[in-house]
N, C-alpha and C positions, 0 to 999 in steps of 0.2 A: 629440498637437500645439499644444503651446502655445505662443501668436505674444504677442509684449509689445510695445504701442501705445508711441511715446512723440513728441514733437515738443515747439514753443517752448507756452508756453501762448499760450491763444488759437488754437492753430494746427485744434481740432476733433477732438483724438482720442479723446474722448469721445462724438463725434457718430459717427466711424468705428471703435469698440468696440461701441459699440450694433446699426450697421448689421453685426458678425460674429457680433449676439448672434441676428439674427434668423434664422442659418444655424447655429442649436444648437451655437455654442459659447457654452461658460457663460462672462460676464464676471466679471474680479475687477478691483473700481477701487479703486488703491492713497488716491487721495485721501480715498474714501470713508471707509477703515478709517485716515484719518490723525483725519478728524470724531471718530469713535467712541472711538478711543484717548482721546483729551483728555478726555471726559465728566467732569464734578464726582466727584473722588476717587477717580481710579484711578492707575494709578502712573505715569502720564507725566503726567498731569494734578499729580501733587503733586511731582515732581519739576522742572517747568516752574516752577511757584509759587515753589520754594522758588530756584531757579535766576534767573527775572524780580523776585518780586515781587509781592506782591498788587494794583496799582494794572493787571493783566490779569485782573483780576473786574470781572465785568460786576453790578450789582447783585440779581442773581441765584445769583451765585459761580459764577460759570461764565468761562471762559476767553471772552475779548472776542476774536476770530480777528483782527480787522481792526486791536488795537491791538497784537497779538503781531506780526502782519504788519510794521505798523511801524517795531515797533522791530527786528529779522531782516532786515529787505531795507534796513535805511541802515545795518546794521553787520556786515559778516561775519564775525566771530568771531563776536558771538553768532548767527546764524547756522548756521554750523556746531556753535554748543553747543547748537543747537536740534534738527539733524537727528540728532545722535550720541547727544538721549534718545530719538527720535520711531524713526528710521529702523530700527533693532533689532526693534523691537516690531515694527514695518509687515513686514517682510519674513517674520519668524515668521509671522503671521499671514493672509501670504499664501501659505505654506508650507502650513499649515494647511487653508486652503482648497483649494489644489494638492490635499491627501492625500485629503480628504475626497468631493472629483469624483473623482477619481480612482476611489476604492474604490467608486464609484457606480457611474460608465460602466466601468468594465476600459480595454481595447483599444480601444474608439470613443471619445476622453475628446478633447475639444478644450477647450480655454480659450485665450481672447483677458484678457489683463493690461493696465491704464489704468493707464499709470504715467506721471507729466511726468519723475519721479528717474530712470529704469528704468539708463539706460546709467550715474550717478553712486552705481548703489548694486549693493547685491550681488545684486538684483532679477534683471541678466540673467546670472546662471548659472542660472539655475530656467527660463530659456527656451530654442524651439527656432528659430525667426526672432525677429529684432526689424525692424518695419514702423515707418518713420521718417514723420509725417504732416507734411508742408510748404508752407507761410503767409505769401505775402508781408506785409511789415508792414505798408503800410499796410490791407490788411485785417482784421489781430490789430488794432491800433489801432479800427476800425468796432465789432468784433465787443465787446471792451473796453470799449470807453471810457462807456456806461453803468454799470457796474461800480464802476471804478476810471478815476481822475488817469491824463492822460499823464505824467505821470514815475514812476507808481509803476510803473508797465505798462513802463516801462522800467528800471526800477530792479529788479521780476522780472526781465527776458530775461536782462540781466547777470548777474545772478546763478546762472541756470542756464547748463548746456555750449551754447556756440555748437553755433546749426543745421549750417554746417560741419562741425562735428566729427560732429556725432548721423552726419550722410549718411556718413560713412566706416562705421559698423557695421553700415548696414542694410542686410539680407535683398532688404525691397522697401519703393518708395517711394509715398506717397498722395500725391498736391499736390492739393492743398485751395485752391484760386482760386478755382475756377468753382462749377458747382451741384450739386443733391444726388445726381441724376441722374450727373452727370460721377461723383463720387464710391461710388455704386454700383458704376459698372461695373468702378469701381480695387479695389472690394475681392472683387467677383464673381471676377477674373482670378485677386488669389491665391490665393482660395480655391481656383480650379482649380487651380491650380499642386504648393499644397499636399500638397491629396487627391489628386492624380492619380500621387503618387511609390508 
């Protein structure tokens, strides 16, 4: 069973994915892979520098992800360009990890893929069921306001598929406007449903 977890930025996807991993689901985090593939001198690193220039680099010659974010979330064409470089590499790495887990776990394979852009990319072709995590905008802002200014959060939200659109693709919906206990109950309900079949 491969579950894909998606939702807007700050909706709590990673928390939900970690709750699944407590129940023997192998967690694959697309954001973590995204950070890994742009490490210094990697294929993606070189392509990004070629496209966006050396101004992205910090003093250690690493890509400054905040500078990159400021560029792409203010320009749709640049965001598309960045995605065209990184998405195929991320998807390939997800496929490799799925393959390794399947070799190890055989028919007991249980995987949860935490991917913000699950529905916007070909990642959705790799999974059995889609879980959408929904959360009110006020709670999203409360969670993220230490990390980003409100304007930036709104720009990132605007660049993602609207929640209403995501919900149309959902096999399961998790409401993350309550506490952790409420969240755990919903995760357990989904596990029961998918594992009882």
